[in-house]
C-alpha positions as CSV (number, residue, x, y, z in Angstrom):
1,X,0.0,0.0,0.0
2,X,1.3,3.5,-0.9
3,X,0.3,6.9,0.4
4,X,1.4,10.4,-0.8
5,X,3.7,12.2,1.5
6,X,1.9,15.3,2.9
7,X,5.1,17.4,2.5
8,X,6.7,16.4,-0.8
9,X,4.0,14.4,-2.5
10,X,6.2,11.3,-3.0
11,X,4.7,7.8,-2.7
12,X,5.5,6.2,0.7
13,X,5.3,2.5,0.9
14,X,3.4,1.2,3.9
15,X,4.1,-2.1,5.6
16,X,1.5,-1.6,8.3
17,X,-1.7,0.5,8.7
18,X,-0.5,2.2,12.0
19,X,2.7,3.3,13.5
20,X,5.7,5.4,12.3
21,X,7.1,5.7,8.8
22,X,9.7,7.9,7.1
23,X,9.4,9.4,3.6
24,X,12.3,8.1,1.4
25,X,12.3,11.4,-0.6
26,X,12.2,14.3,1.8
27,X,13.0,12.4,5.0
28,X,10.0,13.7,7.0
29,X,8.8,11.5,9.9
30,X,5.2,10.5,9.7
31,X,2.8,8.9,12.1
32,X,-0.1,6.8,10.9
33,X,-3.5,6.2,12.5
34,X,-6.9,5.3,11.3
35,X,-7.8,8.9,10.5
36,X,-4.9,9.6,8.2
37,X,-1.2,10.6,8.0
38,X,0.2,13.3,10.2
39,X,3.5,15.0,10.6
40,X,5.6,13.8,13.6
41,X,7.7,16.4,15.2
42,X,10.1,16.4,18.2
43,X,10.8,19.4,20.5
44,X,14.4,19.8,21.6
45,X,15.2,20.2,25.3
46,X,16.4,23.6,26.5
47,X,17.1,22.5,30.1
48,X,19.4,19.8,31.4
49,X,19.3,17.6,34.5
50,X,21.1,20.2,36.6
51,X,18.2,22.7,36.1
52,X,15.7,20.4,37.7
53,X,16.4,21.0,41.4
54,X,16.5,24.9,41.2
55,X,13.4,25.0,39.1
56,X,11.6,22.7,41.5
57,X,12.6,24.9,44.3
58,X,11.3,27.9,42.4
59,X,8.0,26.1,41.8
60,X,7.8,25.3,45.6
61,X,8.3,29.0,46.4
62,X,5.6,30.0,43.9
63,X,3.1,27.6,45.3
64,X,3.9,28.5,48.9
65,X,5.4,25.2,50.0
66,X,8.7,24.4,51.6
67,X,11.6,23.4,49.3
68,X,12.0,19.6,48.6
69,X,13.9,17.6,51.2
70,X,14.7,15.0,48.5
71,X,14.6,14.8,44.7
72,X,15.5,11.6,42.9
73,X,17.7,11.5,39.8
74,X,15.7,12.9,36.9
75,X,15.1,10.8,33.8
76,X,14.2,12.3,30.4
77,X,10.9,11.2,29.0
78,X,9.3,12.2,25.7
79,X,5.5,12.3,25.9
80,X,3.3,12.5,22.8
81,X,0.7,15.2,22.3
82,X,-1.7,16.0,19.4
83,X,-1.2,19.7,18.5
84,X,-4.2,21.7,17.4
85,X,-4.6,25.2,16.1
86,X,-8.0,26.7,17.1
87,X,-9.0,30.4,16.9
88,X,-5.4,31.3,16.0
89,X,-3.9,29.6,19.1
90,X,-2.2,26.3,19.5
91,X,-2.9,23.7,22.2
92,X,-1.8,20.2,23.2
93,X,-3.9,17.2,23.9
94,X,-2.4,14.0,25.4
95,X,-1.9,11.3,22.8
96,X,-1.6,8.5,25.4
97,X,-4.3,7.3,27.9
98,X,-4.2,9.4,31.0
99,X,-6.7,10.8,33.5
100,X,-4.3,13.2,35.2
101,X,-5.5,16.8,34.8
102,X,-1.9,18.2,34.8
103,X,-1.3,16.9,31.2
104,X,-4.2,19.0,29.9
105,X,-2.5,22.2,31.1
106,X,0.7,21.8,29.1
107,X,1.1,24.7,26.6
108,X,2.9,24.4,23.3
109,X,6.6,24.9,24.1
110,X,8.5,27.9,22.6
111,X,11.5,25.8,21.6
112,X,13.1,24.4,18.5
113,X,11.4,21.4,16.9
114,X,12.7,18.9,14.4
115,X,11.4,15.9,12.5
116,X,11.1,13.0,14.8
117,X,14.2,10.7,14.6
118,X,14.7,7.9,17.2
119,X,18.4,8.7,17.2
120,X,17.7,12.2,18.6
121,X,16.3,10.9,21.9
122,X,19.7,9.5,22.9
123,X,18.5,6.7,25.2
124,X,15.6,8.7,26.7
125,X,12.2,7.0,27.3
126,X,9.7,7.6,24.5
127,X,6.0,7.2,25.3
128,X,4.3,5.7,22.3
129,X,1.1,7.5,21.1
130,X,-2.0,5.2,21.5
131,X,-4.9,7.7,21.3
132,X,-6.1,8.3,17.7
133,X,-6.1,11.9,16.5
134,X,-9.9,11.9,15.9
135,X,-10.5,10.5,19.4
136,X,-8.3,13.1,21.0
137,X,-9.9,15.9,19.0
138,X,-13.4,14.8,20.0
139,X,-12.5,14.5,23.7
140,X,-10.8,18.0,23.7
141,X,-13.3,20.0,21.7
142,X,-16.6,18.1,22.0
143,X,-19.2,19.4,19.6
144,X,-16.7,21.7,18.0
145,X,-14.4,18.8,17.0
146,X,-15.8,18.7,13.4
147,X,-14.9,22.3,12.8
148,X,-11.4,21.9,14.2
149,X,-8.6,21.1,11.8
150,X,-6.8,17.8,12.3
151,X,-3.7,18.0,14.5
152,X,-0.2,16.8,14.1
153,X,1.8,14.7,16.5
154,X,4.6,16.2,18.7
155,X,6.8,14.7,21.4
156,X,7.6,17.0,24.3
157,X,10.5,16.3,26.6
158,X,10.0,16.1,30.4
159,X,12.3,15.3,33.3
160,X,10.5,12.9,35.6
161,X,11.5,12.6,39.3
162,X,10.2,11.7,42.7
163,X,10.3,14.5,45.2
164,X,9.6,14.6,48.9
165,X,8.0,17.9,49.8
166,X,6.6,18.5,53.3
167,X,6.8,14.7,54.0
168,X,4.7,14.0,50.9
169,X,5.9,11.9,48.0
170,X,5.2,13.6,44.7
171,X,5.7,12.7,41.1
172,X,7.3,15.7,39.5
173,X,7.5,16.3,35.7
174,X,9.5,19.3,34.5
175,X,9.0,20.6,31.0
176,X,12.6,20.4,29.5
177,X,11.7,23.2,27.1
178,X,10.1,25.8,29.2
179,X,11.1,24.7,32.7
180,X,7.6,24.5,34.0
181,X,7.0,21.9,36.8
182,X,3.9,19.7,36.9
183,X,3.1,17.6,40.0
184,X,0.5,14.8,40.4
185,X,-0.8,16.6,43.5
186,X,-0.1,19.4,46.0
187,X,0.6,19.1,49.7
188,X,-2.6,19.9,51.7
189,X,-2.6,23.3,53.5
190,X,0.6,24.4,51.8
191,X,-0.5,28.0,51.4
192,X,-0.1,28.7,55.1
193,X,3.7,29.1,54.7
194,X,3.5,32.0,52.2
195,X,0.6,33.5,54.2
196,X,2.6,33.7,57.3
197,X,5.6,35.3,55.6
198,X,3.4,37.8,53.8
199,X,1.8,39.0,57.0
200,X,5.0,39.1,59.1
201,X,6.1,42.6,58.1
202,X,2.6,44.3,58.5
203,X,2.2,42.6,61.9
204,X,5.6,43.9,63.0
205,X,4.8,47.5,61.9
206,X,1.4,47.4,63.6
207,X,2.9,46.1,66.7
208,X,5.4,48.9,67.0
209,X,2.7,51.4,66.3
210,X,0.6,49.8,69.0
211,X,3.4,50.1,71.5
212,X,3.8,53.8,70.6
213,X,0.1,54.6,71.1
214,X,0.0,52.5,74.3
215,X,2.8,54.6,75.8
216,X,1.1,57.8,74.8
217,X,-2.5,56.9,75.8
218,X,-2.0,55.0,79.1
219,X,-1.8,57.6,81.8
220,X,-0.1,55.5,84.5
221,X,3.6,55.1,83.6
222,X,4.0,51.7,85.3
223,X,1.0,50.3,83.6
224,X,2.1,51.6,80.2
225,X,5.5,50.1,80.8
226,X,4.0,46.7,81.5
227,X,1.7,46.8,78.4
228,X,4.5,47.9,76.1
229,X,6.8,45.2,77.5
230,X,4.2,42.5,76.9
231,X,3.7,43.7,73.3
232,X,7.4,43.8,72.7
233,X,7.8,40.3,74.0
234,X,5.1,39.0,71.7
235,X,6.7,40.7,68.7
236,X,10.1,39.3,69.7
237,X,8.7,35.8,70.0
238,X,7.1,36.1,66.5
239,X,10.3,37.3,64.9
240,X,12.5,34.6,66.6
241,X,10.1,31.9,65.5
242,X,10.3,33.1,61.9
243,X,14.0,33.2,62.0
244,X,14.3,29.7,63.4
245,X,12.0,28.4,60.7
246,X,14.1,30.1,58.0
247,X,17.3,28.7,59.4
248,X,15.9,25.2,59.6
249,X,14.9,25.4,55.9
250,X,18.3,26.7,54.9
251,X,20.0,23.9,56.9
252,X,17.8,21.3,55.2
253,X,18.7,22.7,51.7
254,X,22.4,22.7,52.5
255,X,22.3,19.1,53.7
256,X,20.4,18.1,50.5
257,X,23.0,20.0,48.4
258,X,25.9,18.2,50.1
259,X,24.3,14.8,49.7
260,X,23.5,15.5,46.0
261,X,27.1,16.6,45.4
262,X,28.4,13.4,47.0
263,X,26.3,11.3,44.7
């Protein structure tokens, strides 16, 4: 069976009705499914393994959680997505069976892309696409699927790792093109850390203002001194507690860095 190449028009001999095939004339990599022939592209990584830990730390800070106490050695995985252009914007739909919501939030990377070639992955894991293009389009766009142009297949690189964050084991996937981090879940109640830090300075300012007005408004000097001393003691306790928490976090990170360097 022969099909015309969508890029050069040359006849491509097929041995099977599904899978991957290369055009012998222009060299383009193609993917076949029951709905037709699509181009198969590969995004090139822009980040390496050394970028995973600092980017995970930045992700933790942005989501108001403590930095990871442990991150396993990352492994590079290429995941398949159907890429669609709708209303002038591109989006990605997973091309493998998954119910995890995080994979529906991956934007199209702003990175170099090349025709898919198995030699380019250099030993990394490649997830095979198993969701037909028409099925993915129908699932993503519903009633508007018929008016949406068929997509092409792209493989996006991710660094997968296991991370321990606030005593919770998480599955972390970092987009090797954009550096975005995707987790299978978030630690419960994590927002409390950032909330406490955000209100520390305003509380301190209000506390000092309160001591000033206490000293001015309380007529008895000895009573004013007691009230101001109690307020100052409460502020001191709050500042010392915050400093201890910060030091413990820094110590944990230093210990993690030393263990990682030894490995």
